[in-house]
C-alpha positions as CSV (number, residue, x, y, z in Angstrom):
1,M,113.7,107.8,106.2
2,K,114.4,107.5,102.4
3,K,115.8,104.7,100.8
4,N,117.6,105.1,97.4
5,I,116.8,102.1,95.3
6,V,118.4,103.1,92.2
7,G,121.0,105.6,91.2
8,L,122.7,105.8,88.0
9,G,124.1,107.9,85.0
10,I,123.7,107.0,81.5
11,A,125.3,108.4,78.1
12,L,123.5,107.7,74.7
13,T,126.2,108.0,72.0
14,M,125.6,107.8,68.3
15,G,128.7,107.8,66.2
16,L,130.9,109.0,68.9
17,A,134.1,107.4,70.2
18,T,134.0,106.5,73.7
19,T,136.2,105.4,76.2
20,I,135.8,101.7,77.2
21,Y,135.8,100.8,81.0
22,A,135.3,97.5,82.7
23,E,131.3,96.5,82.4
24,R,129.2,95.6,85.1
25,C,126.3,94.4,82.7
26,P,128.2,91.9,80.1
27,N,124.9,90.5,78.9
28,A,123.8,94.0,77.7
29,W,125.1,93.6,74.3
30,P,122.3,91.9,72.3
31,A,124.4,89.3,70.5
32,E,124.8,89.0,66.7
33,G,121.5,88.5,65.2
34,E,119.5,89.3,68.3
35,N,117.6,92.4,69.5
36,Y,117.0,92.3,73.1
37,A,119.2,91.7,76.2
38,S,118.2,91.8,79.9
39,G,119.9,90.9,83.3
40,T,121.2,92.6,86.4
41,I,123.9,95.1,87.0
42,D,126.7,94.0,89.3
43,S,126.6,95.3,92.9
44,T,123.2,96.9,92.6
45,N,119.7,95.9,93.3
46,Y,118.4,97.0,89.8
47,S,117.8,95.2,86.3
48,Y,118.4,96.5,82.7
49,E,116.7,95.8,79.7
50,V,117.8,96.8,76.2
51,W,115.8,96.4,72.8
52,R,117.3,97.6,69.5
53,D,116.1,97.5,65.9
54,G,118.9,97.8,63.9
55,Y,122.8,97.4,64.2
56,N,125.5,98.4,66.6
57,A,123.3,99.2,69.4
58,Y,124.0,98.3,73.1
59,L,124.0,99.1,76.8
60,K,127.2,99.6,78.7
61,C,127.5,99.7,82.5
62,N,130.9,101.0,83.5
63,D,132.9,100.6,86.8
64,D,133.1,104.4,86.5
65,G,129.3,104.9,87.1
66,S,128.8,105.7,83.5
67,Y,126.0,103.8,81.3
68,L,126.5,104.2,77.7
69,V,124.1,103.3,74.7
70,Y,125.7,103.3,71.2
71,S,123.4,103.2,68.2
72,K,124.5,104.1,64.9
73,A,120.9,104.1,63.2
74,A,118.2,102.2,65.1
75,D,115.1,102.3,67.2
76,A,116.0,101.8,70.9
77,I,114.3,101.2,74.0
78,V,116.3,101.1,77.4
79,R,115.2,100.7,80.9
80,F,117.0,100.4,84.1
81,G,115.7,100.3,87.8
82,P,114.3,98.2,90.7
83,K,112.0,94.8,89.9
84,F,110.1,93.4,92.8
85,D,110.0,89.8,93.7
86,E,106.5,90.1,95.3
87,P,104.3,92.8,93.4
88,K,102.3,94.9,95.6
89,T,99.9,97.6,95.0
90,F,101.3,101.4,95.5
91,D,99.6,102.1,98.5
92,Q,101.3,98.9,100.1
93,H,104.7,100.4,99.2
94,G,106.1,103.7,100.4
95,N,106.2,106.8,98.2
96,F,108.1,106.5,94.9
97,A,110.1,109.5,93.8
98,A,112.8,110.5,91.2
99,D,115.4,113.0,90.9
100,Y,117.6,113.2,87.7
101,K,119.7,115.6,85.6
102,F,120.9,115.1,82.2
103,R,122.7,117.1,79.4
104,T,123.0,116.9,75.6
105,K,125.9,117.5,73.2
106,G,126.3,117.6,69.3
107,G,124.0,117.8,66.8
108,G,120.3,118.2,66.5
109,F,117.8,115.3,67.0
110,G,117.0,113.5,63.9
111,T,114.4,111.3,65.3
112,P,110.4,111.5,65.2
113,Y,110.4,111.0,69.0
114,F,112.7,110.7,71.9
115,L,111.7,110.1,75.3
116,V,113.3,110.4,79.0
117,G,111.1,109.2,82.1
118,I,109.6,106.8,84.4
119,Q,108.2,103.5,82.9
120,G,106.7,100.3,84.7
121,N,104.3,97.5,84.7
122,T,101.4,96.2,87.0
123,T,99.9,92.9,87.3
124,E,96.3,92.3,88.3
125,P,95.4,93.9,86.0
126,K,98.3,93.8,83.7
127,T,99.1,97.5,82.5
128,E,101.9,99.5,81.7
129,F,102.5,103.2,82.9
130,Y,104.7,106.2,81.7
131,I,105.6,109.3,83.4
132,I,107.3,111.4,80.8
133,D,109.2,114.7,81.8
134,Y,111.4,115.0,78.5
135,W,110.3,114.5,75.0
136,I,110.7,115.4,71.4
137,I,107.8,114.4,69.4
138,R,108.0,115.8,65.8
139,D,104.3,115.4,64.7
140,T,102.8,116.9,67.9
141,A,99.6,117.4,66.1
142,D,98.8,113.7,65.8
143,T,98.1,112.9,69.3
144,S,96.1,109.9,68.3
145,T,98.8,107.6,69.1
146,F,98.5,108.2,72.7
147,G,94.8,107.1,72.8
148,T,92.2,109.1,74.7
149,R,93.3,112.2,76.7
150,L,91.5,111.6,80.3
151,G,92.4,114.8,82.0
152,E,95.4,116.8,83.5
153,F,96.8,117.8,87.0
154,T,99.6,119.9,88.5
155,V,102.6,118.4,90.3
156,D,106.4,119.2,90.6
157,G,105.9,122.6,89.1
158,D,103.9,121.8,85.7
159,T,100.9,120.2,84.3
160,Y,100.8,116.7,83.1
161,D,98.2,115.8,80.5
162,I,97.0,112.2,81.2
163,W,96.4,109.7,78.3
164,Q,95.3,105.9,77.8
165,N,95.5,103.4,75.1
166,T,95.5,100.0,74.5
167,A,98.2,97.7,73.4
168,N,96.6,94.5,71.8
169,N,97.6,90.7,71.2
170,Y,100.2,90.6,74.3
171,L,101.3,86.9,74.8
172,S,100.7,85.8,78.5
173,A,100.3,82.6,80.2
174,Q,96.6,83.2,79.7
175,G,97.0,83.3,75.9
176,D,96.8,86.5,74.0
177,I,95.2,89.4,76.1
178,S,95.1,93.3,75.6
179,Y,96.0,95.7,78.1
180,K,95.9,99.5,79.2
181,R,98.7,101.9,79.1
182,Y,98.7,105.1,81.3
183,F,100.7,108.1,80.3
184,S,101.3,111.4,82.4
185,I,103.2,113.8,79.7
186,R,104.7,117.0,81.0
187,R,103.7,120.0,79.0
188,T,107.1,121.7,79.5
189,V,110.1,119.6,79.0
190,R,113.1,119.7,81.5
191,D,116.4,118.2,81.6
192,S,116.6,118.1,85.7
193,G,114.1,117.9,88.3
194,H,111.9,115.8,90.9
195,I,109.0,113.6,89.8
196,D,106.5,112.4,92.5
197,I,105.7,109.2,91.1
198,T,103.3,108.0,93.6
199,A,101.4,111.4,92.8
200,H,100.8,110.1,89.4
201,F,99.3,106.6,90.6
202,K,96.8,108.5,92.8
203,K,95.8,110.8,90.0
204,W,95.3,108.0,87.6
205,E,93.1,106.1,90.2
206,E,91.0,109.3,90.8
207,L,90.2,109.2,87.1
208,G,89.3,105.4,87.0
209,L,92.7,104.0,85.8
210,K,93.3,100.8,88.0
211,V,96.8,100.7,89.1
212,G,97.5,97.1,90.0
213,K,100.3,95.3,91.8
214,I,103.6,96.9,90.8
215,T,106.1,94.6,89.1
216,D,109.1,97.4,88.4
217,V,109.6,101.0,88.4
218,M,112.4,101.9,86.1
219,A,114.0,104.9,84.2
220,L,113.3,105.0,80.5
221,V,115.1,106.1,77.6
222,E,113.6,105.4,74.3
223,G,114.0,106.8,70.6
224,Y,112.2,105.9,67.4
225,K,114.2,105.8,63.9
226,G,117.2,107.5,65.5
227,Q,119.7,109.0,63.1
228,S,123.4,109.8,63.7
229,S,122.8,113.6,64.3
230,I,122.1,112.6,68.1
231,N,125.9,112.7,68.8
232,Y,125.8,112.7,72.8
233,F,123.1,112.3,75.4
234,Q,124.2,111.9,79.2
235,I,122.3,111.5,82.2
236,D,124.5,112.5,85.2
237,Y,122.2,110.7,87.6
238,F,118.8,109.3,87.9
239,N,117.8,108.4,91.4
240,I,114.5,106.5,92.1
241,T,113.8,106.4,95.8
242,E,111.0,104.9,98.0
243,T,110.5,106.8,101.5
244,A,108.5,105.0,104.4
245,D,105.2,104.6,104.4
246,S,102.2,105.9,107.0
247,T,103.2,102.8,109.1
248,G,106.9,104.2,109.6
249,T,108.2,101.4,107.9
250,T,110.4,101.4,104.4
251,A,109.6,99.0,101.8
252,I,112.8,97.1,100.7
253,S,113.6,96.7,97.1
254,R,115.5,93.4,96.0
255,R,116.8,92.1,92.8
256,A,114.1,90.2,91.1
257,S,114.8,86.6,91.2
258,L,111.6,85.1,89.4
259,P,112.7,82.9,86.5
260,L,112.0,83.6,83.0
261,L,109.3,81.5,81.1
262,K,110.0,79.9,78.0
263,G,107.8,81.2,75.0
264,D,107.1,84.2,73.1
265,A,106.4,88.0,74.2
266,R,105.1,90.6,71.9
267,V,107.1,93.9,72.0
268,F,105.5,97.4,71.9
269,D,107.0,100.6,72.1
270,M,105.5,103.8,74.0
271,Q,103.1,104.7,71.2
272,G,101.7,101.1,70.8
273,R,103.6,100.1,67.7
274,Y,104.3,96.3,67.5
275,L,107.9,95.9,67.4
276,G,108.4,92.0,67.3
277,T,108.3,88.9,69.6
278,G,110.8,88.1,72.1
279,E,111.8,84.5,72.6
280,Q,112.5,84.0,76.3
281,K,115.2,81.8,77.6
282,I,115.7,80.4,81.1
283,S,119.4,81.4,81.0
284,P,121.3,83.6,80.3
285,A,118.5,86.4,80.7
286,V,118.4,87.2,77.0
287,R,115.3,87.4,74.7
288,T,116.0,87.7,71.1
289,V,113.3,89.8,69.3
290,K,112.1,88.4,66.0
291,K,111.9,91.1,63.4
292,R,108.1,91.8,62.2
């Protein structure tokens, strides 16, 4: 039995006029002077997060099923997918997988890097993980930003290189901490396909990378120093599923209901660059990211 726990389409538009539909995530526009917004999407069991460093950047969740991000000139991180009330290890879940398809229109990509894939977090220990299927990295010779290459493995028709780096000075309830970040980067980029997410979890652990209790598994779109030459980027669908585990039961995804804590949290991009601090508020679910 397969349980569809997130299905969505998203369009990234930069400098392109779009039709405006009714919104299902009205808090997805960071307020004036703010850089971060988060919340849940109406009639779904998933959450969203939008971070921007610039002006005129926002996420739109439309009733017609499309998802739009507008950014005239900004860095942007967009995540959407399920969060879990009670984090569990991946072997306590079913098998996670994703199927997706997207297309691009317009001019070239005027950005040092642009990424599409899966991103999530764990606790006990605190880690971040990335599975990147589509990427544009201008300076491919400089791999130091990804940390240390630990190995490779083949799954879903291609080889993924596995990397690890460290994010420092993360503010937590225990004070400032550092944590590991795991990366699986597909060698041949593609615009559609299947991602066996659990296979990556298993391979990371084979290499000694501890995968803790999973708090979220989300689709990721991330761009750094984007320019208006990116005219249109549309994901037709990005479906994350969780199949029955070996006991024959199917894990159930629920909308996260844990309260946000007051305080600051540091925000990093995929390559470990410090972006700013997020001031968390109890309600509404919006964080203001203070410029560094």
